[in-house]
C-alpha positions as CSV (number, residue, x, y, z in Angstrom):
1,M,-3.2,-3.0,-1.1
2,R,-4.0,0.1,0.6
3,I,-1.3,1.8,2.6
4,L,-1.9,3.3,6.0
5,A,-2.5,6.9,5.6
6,E,-2.5,7.9,9.5
7,T,1.0,6.7,10.4
8,I,4.4,8.4,10.7
9,R,5.5,10.9,7.9
10,I,8.6,9.6,6.5
11,F,10.2,10.9,3.3
12,F,12.9,9.4,1.0
13,G,14.9,11.0,-1.9
14,L,15.9,8.2,-4.0
15,I,14.3,5.1,-5.8
16,I,16.6,3.3,-8.2
17,L,14.7,1.2,-10.8
18,G,16.7,-1.6,-12.3
19,C,16.7,-1.5,-16.0
20,G,19.2,-3.8,-17.8
21,L,21.3,-2.3,-20.4
22,V,22.1,-5.6,-21.7
23,F,18.6,-5.5,-23.4
24,A,17.6,-3.4,-26.3
25,L,16.1,0.0,-25.6
26,P,13.0,0.9,-27.7
27,L,12.4,4.4,-29.0
28,P,11.4,7.0,-26.4
29,A,7.8,7.3,-25.5
30,T,5.7,10.0,-23.8
31,A,6.0,10.0,-20.1
32,Q,3.1,9.2,-17.8
33,C,1.8,11.0,-14.7
34,G,1.8,14.4,-16.6
35,Q,5.5,15.1,-15.7
36,A,8.0,12.3,-15.8
37,A,7.8,10.4,-12.6
38,T,11.3,9.1,-13.1
39,V,14.2,10.8,-14.5
40,P,17.9,9.5,-15.4
41,L,20.1,9.7,-12.2
42,V,22.6,12.4,-12.5
43,A,23.6,12.5,-8.9
44,E,26.5,10.2,-7.5
45,L,25.1,6.7,-6.9
46,P,25.1,6.0,-3.2
47,L,26.4,2.7,-1.8
48,L,23.5,0.2,-2.2
49,Q,23.8,-1.3,1.3
50,D,20.7,-3.4,2.0
51,D,19.8,-3.5,5.6
52,L,17.9,-6.8,5.3
53,G,20.6,-8.7,3.5
54,Y,19.2,-10.8,0.7
55,E,17.0,-12.9,2.5
56,F,13.4,-12.8,1.1
57,L,14.4,-10.4,-1.9
58,A,14.6,-13.2,-4.2
59,P,11.0,-14.4,-3.4
60,A,9.7,-11.0,-3.7
61,I,11.1,-10.9,-7.2
62,D,9.7,-14.2,-8.0
63,R,6.4,-12.9,-7.2
64,S,6.9,-9.8,-9.4
65,V,7.8,-12.1,-12.2
66,H,4.8,-14.4,-11.7
67,Y,2.6,-11.4,-11.9
68,L,4.3,-9.8,-15.0
69,R,4.1,-13.1,-16.8
70,Q,0.4,-12.9,-16.8
71,L,0.2,-9.6,-18.6
72,P,-0.2,-9.2,-22.3
73,G,3.1,-9.3,-24.1
74,E,2.5,-6.0,-25.8
75,K,1.9,-4.2,-22.5
76,A,4.6,-1.6,-21.9
77,F,5.9,0.7,-19.0
78,V,7.6,4.2,-19.0
79,L,10.8,4.7,-17.0
80,C,13.2,7.8,-17.6
81,G,10.9,8.9,-20.3
82,E,11.4,5.6,-22.4
83,E,9.1,2.8,-23.0
84,Y,9.9,-0.9,-22.0
85,S,8.2,-4.0,-22.6
86,V,6.9,-6.6,-20.1
87,G,9.2,-9.1,-21.4
88,W,12.2,-6.6,-20.9
89,L,11.1,-5.8,-17.3
90,I,10.9,-9.6,-16.5
91,E,14.5,-10.2,-18.0
92,S,15.8,-7.1,-15.9
93,L,14.3,-8.6,-12.7
94,L,15.7,-12.1,-13.4
95,A,19.2,-10.6,-14.3
96,F,19.2,-8.7,-10.9
97,K,18.2,-11.9,-9.1
98,R,21.0,-13.8,-10.7
99,I,23.4,-11.1,-9.4
100,I,22.3,-11.3,-5.9
101,E,22.4,-15.1,-5.9
102,E,26.1,-14.6,-5.9
103,K,25.8,-12.5,-2.5
104,P,28.0,-9.9,-3.7
105,S,29.2,-7.2,-1.3
106,A,27.4,-3.7,-1.3
107,Q,30.5,-2.3,-3.1
108,V,30.6,-5.0,-5.7
109,L,26.6,-4.8,-6.3
110,T,26.8,-1.1,-6.6
111,A,29.4,-1.3,-9.2
112,I,27.6,-3.8,-11.3
113,L,24.4,-1.9,-11.3
114,K,26.1,1.2,-12.3
115,K,27.8,-0.6,-15.1
116,E,25.1,-2.7,-16.4
117,F,21.9,-1.2,-15.4
118,T,20.0,2.3,-16.3
119,L,19.3,4.0,-13.1
120,C,16.2,6.2,-12.7
121,Q,15.4,8.7,-9.9
122,A,11.8,9.3,-8.6
123,K,11.3,12.9,-8.9
124,G,8.7,13.4,-6.0
125,R,6.6,16.6,-6.0
126,A,7.7,20.1,-6.5
127,P,9.1,22.1,-4.9
128,D,11.2,20.1,-2.6
129,H,10.8,16.7,-4.7
130,K,10.2,14.8,-1.5
131,I,8.0,11.7,-1.5
132,F,5.4,10.8,1.1
133,L,6.0,7.3,2.7
134,T,3.9,5.4,5.1
135,G,4.1,2.0,6.6
136,Y,1.7,-1.0,6.5
137,F,1.1,-3.8,9.0
138,E,-1.4,-6.6,9.1
139,P,-3.3,-6.2,12.3
140,L,-4.8,-9.2,14.4
141,F,-8.1,-8.9,16.3
142,Q,-10.2,-11.1,18.3
143,A,-13.6,-11.6,16.6
144,S,-16.8,-13.8,16.1
145,L,-18.7,-15.0,13.3
146,T,-21.9,-14.2,14.8
147,P,-22.8,-11.2,16.9
148,T,-22.5,-11.4,20.8
149,A,-22.6,-8.9,23.7
150,T,-18.7,-8.5,23.2
151,Y,-18.5,-8.8,19.5
152,R,-21.0,-6.5,17.8
153,Y,-19.2,-4.3,15.4
154,P,-19.3,-5.7,12.0
155,L,-17.0,-5.8,8.9
156,Y,-19.2,-6.1,5.8
157,R,-19.1,-8.0,2.5
158,K,-19.3,-6.0,-0.7
159,P,-23.1,-5.0,-1.0
160,P,-24.8,-6.2,-4.2
161,D,-25.9,-2.5,-5.0
162,L,-22.4,-1.2,-5.1
163,V,-21.3,-0.7,-8.8
164,S,-18.3,0.8,-10.6
165,L,-18.8,2.3,-14.1
166,P,-16.1,3.6,-16.4
167,V,-16.0,7.4,-16.7
168,G,-15.5,8.7,-20.3
169,K,-13.0,6.7,-22.7
170,G,-10.2,6.2,-20.1
171,K,-9.6,3.7,-17.5
172,E,-11.0,5.7,-14.8
173,K,-14.1,4.2,-13.0
174,K,-16.7,5.8,-10.5
175,T,-18.2,4.0,-7.8
176,G,-21.8,4.4,-6.7
177,R,-25.2,2.9,-6.8
178,M,-28.0,3.1,-9.3
179,E,-30.9,5.3,-8.5
180,N,-33.8,5.9,-11.2
181,G,-31.3,4.7,-13.9
182,S,-28.6,7.0,-12.7
183,L,-25.2,6.5,-10.8
184,V,-25.3,8.3,-7.5
185,P,-22.7,8.3,-4.7
186,Y,-22.8,5.3,-2.4
187,F,-23.7,5.9,1.1
188,T,-21.1,7.4,3.5
189,R,-19.5,5.8,6.6
190,A,-21.8,7.7,8.9
191,E,-24.8,6.7,6.7
192,I,-24.0,3.1,6.7
193,E,-23.4,2.6,10.4
194,K,-26.1,5.0,11.7
195,G,-28.8,3.6,9.5
196,Q,-27.7,0.0,9.6
197,L,-28.1,0.0,5.8
198,L,-26.1,-3.3,5.3
199,A,-27.8,-5.6,7.7
200,G,-27.5,-9.1,6.3
201,Q,-24.1,-8.3,4.6
202,E,-22.0,-8.9,7.8
203,L,-18.8,-10.9,7.4
204,V,-17.3,-11.0,11.0
205,Y,-17.9,-9.1,14.2
206,L,-15.3,-7.3,16.2
207,A,-15.2,-6.0,19.8
208,A,-14.7,-2.2,19.1
209,P,-15.4,0.3,16.4
210,V,-11.8,1.5,16.5
211,D,-10.8,-2.3,15.7
212,A,-12.9,-2.2,12.6
213,F,-11.7,1.4,11.6
214,I,-8.0,0.1,11.7
215,L,-8.9,-2.7,9.5
216,H,-10.6,-0.3,7.1
217,V,-7.5,1.9,7.0
218,Q,-5.0,-1.1,6.5
219,G,-7.4,-3.0,3.9
220,S,-6.8,-6.4,5.4
221,G,-5.7,-8.2,8.7
222,Q,-6.2,-11.4,10.6
223,I,-9.0,-12.3,13.0
224,Q,-8.8,-14.9,15.8
225,L,-11.9,-16.7,16.5
226,A,-12.9,-18.2,20.0
227,D,-11.6,-21.7,19.3
228,G,-8.1,-20.0,18.6
229,S,-8.2,-20.4,14.9
230,L,-6.9,-17.6,12.7
231,R,-8.7,-16.3,9.5
232,R,-7.7,-13.7,7.1
233,V,-10.0,-10.9,6.0
234,Q,-9.2,-9.2,2.6
235,F,-10.0,-5.9,1.0
236,A,-13.0,-6.5,-1.6
237,A,-14.2,-2.9,-2.5
238,K,-14.7,0.5,-1.2
239,N,-17.8,2.9,-1.4
240,G,-16.0,5.5,-3.5
241,Q,-16.4,8.3,-1.1
242,E,-13.4,10.6,-0.4
243,Y,-10.9,9.3,2.2
244,R,-10.5,11.9,4.9
245,S,-7.6,11.4,7.6
246,I,-8.8,11.4,11.2
247,G,-5.2,12.1,12.2
248,R,-5.3,15.3,10.2
249,L,-8.6,16.2,11.9
250,L,-7.1,15.6,15.3
251,V,-4.1,17.9,14.4
252,E,-6.4,20.5,13.2
253,K,-8.5,20.3,16.3
254,G,-5.3,21.0,18.1
255,V,-5.5,17.8,20.3
256,M,-2.1,16.5,19.1
257,R,0.9,17.8,16.9
258,R,1.5,16.6,13.5
259,E,4.5,14.5,14.4
260,E,2.4,12.9,17.1
261,A,-0.3,11.7,14.9
262,T,0.7,8.1,14.6
263,M,-1.7,5.1,14.7
264,P,-0.9,4.2,18.3
265,K,-1.5,7.8,19.5
266,I,-4.7,8.2,17.5
267,V,-6.1,4.8,18.9
268,R,-5.2,5.8,22.4
269,Y,-7.0,9.2,22.0
270,L,-10.1,7.5,20.7
271,K,-10.3,5.1,23.6
272,E,-9.7,7.8,26.1
273,H,-12.3,9.9,24.5
274,P,-15.3,7.5,24.0
275,E,-17.8,10.4,23.8
276,E,-15.9,11.9,20.8
277,Q,-15.3,8.4,19.0
278,E,-18.2,8.2,16.8
279,A,-17.9,11.8,15.3
280,I,-14.3,11.3,14.6
281,L,-14.6,8.2,13.0
282,H,-17.6,9.4,10.9
283,Y,-15.5,12.3,9.7
284,N,-14.0,9.9,7.1
285,D,-16.8,9.2,4.6
286,S,-14.8,6.3,3.0
287,F,-15.9,2.8,3.9
288,V,-14.1,-0.5,2.9
289,F,-15.9,-3.9,2.4
290,F,-14.2,-7.1,3.0
291,R,-14.0,-10.8,1.8
292,W,-12.3,-13.9,3.3
293,G,-8.8,-14.2,2.3
294,D,-6.4,-17.2,1.8
295,D,-5.7,-18.3,5.2
296,A,-2.7,-20.5,3.7
297,A,-1.0,-17.4,2.0
298,V,2.5,-16.5,3.5
299,G,1.1,-12.8,3.8
300,P,-1.7,-10.5,3.0
301,M,-2.4,-10.3,-0.7
302,G,-1.3,-7.1,-2.5
303,C,-3.3,-5.4,-5.3
304,L,-1.3,-7.5,-7.9
305,G,-2.9,-10.7,-6.6
306,E,0.5,-11.7,-5.1
307,P,1.4,-12.0,-1.3
308,L,3.1,-9.1,0.1
309,T,6.7,-9.6,1.3
310,P,7.6,-8.2,4.8
311,G,9.9,-5.3,4.4
312,R,10.2,-5.6,0.6
313,S,6.8,-4.7,-0.8
314,V,6.0,-1.1,-1.6
315,A,2.8,0.4,-3.1
316,L,3.4,3.0,-5.6
317,D,1.2,4.6,-8.3
318,Q,1.0,2.0,-11.1
319,D,0.5,4.8,-13.6
320,C,3.8,6.3,-12.6
321,F,5.9,3.3,-11.7
322,P,5.9,-0.2,-13.2
323,P,4.0,-2.8,-11.2
324,G,6.3,-5.4,-9.8
325,G,9.4,-3.2,-10.7
326,L,12.5,-3.0,-8.6
327,G,13.6,0.0,-6.4
328,F,16.2,0.9,-4.0
329,L,14.5,2.8,-1.1
330,T,16.6,5.1,1.1
331,T,14.8,6.9,4.0
332,R,14.7,6.5,7.7
333,K,12.4,4.5,10.1
334,P,11.2,5.3,13.7
335,R,12.5,3.4,16.8
336,V,9.5,2.9,19.2
337,N,9.1,1.9,22.7
338,A,6.7,-0.8,24.0
339,A,3.7,1.8,24.0
340,G,4.4,2.4,20.2
341,E,5.9,5.9,20.8
342,I,8.7,7.1,18.8
343,I,11.9,7.6,20.6
344,G,14.3,8.1,17.7
345,W,15.0,7.5,14.1
346,E,17.5,5.4,12.2
347,P,18.4,4.8,8.5
348,L,16.5,2.5,6.3
349,N,18.0,1.5,3.0
350,R,16.9,-1.6,1.0
351,F,15.8,-3.0,-2.3
352,V,12.0,-3.2,-2.7
353,V,9.4,-4.2,-5.4
354,N,6.4,-2.3,-6.3
């Protein structure tokens, strides 16, 4: 699941990845991500006070376990410079779940994890070792299955000429289209929309180009049809072009300060300056294609094929952090008014799953 890249800049300094010492530790393996993404915790362990309590934490862990059980048994992940198997990670998650089922106090839980788990700290990027954190939400927009005078801005299905081919011997793939037997870049956002290149691939129609753009940034959302019914739209693919932040563009243009470049502020600017809207939106060459999602799901689907859990799901680079792995996040979150403007900040501390 793509994470919103236009929203508030928040930093956090510590992720604790639970790795139960009750299980055998294999021999060290080479760390991924160039340098180790996680290192053994050497600082004093903070009090692991979860601001959401334990509600919804167990279901989030269950979804991680469900995903991990579908992986090959020989699959392994690196934490603190050592390699651990899928089965070991599953047992670690289940051990943590059994602990929280007793609803221990923060003091008791912290003591148990300190004694029975290996604790790893996310390094972050040099030189300050901070980590960039953004927020995700599931937007809801009015829409129509057919074009009308009001609803005329489409979301598109994945086009049949969009292909992804492996590059070299690694896992990396390059996305584009075939032309004279060669892979060439797929069309940009501006080329697709100005040239109406995807006519016939429309999935649903929205009332404003800004609505469509928000769904592109979020990667999924819900739409409400004229009969009141709700349907989910889900990420299907993207065109392979580079994502360029329009929030950063507006900051560079001098129309807003960096700390003001939140999604509500950006949307307001676009609606107040319709003459600039197309040029600003087309600054981002990246383009997302959609499919119908599972309307009965409890939440939008994440990239693991499991429903996201509100307040518990995070998206981390899976080459650096185990998918489905457990972490403890300590950061801060904004307090906003009815207009979506930030009026202050408050602590955020909770267990999360990747």
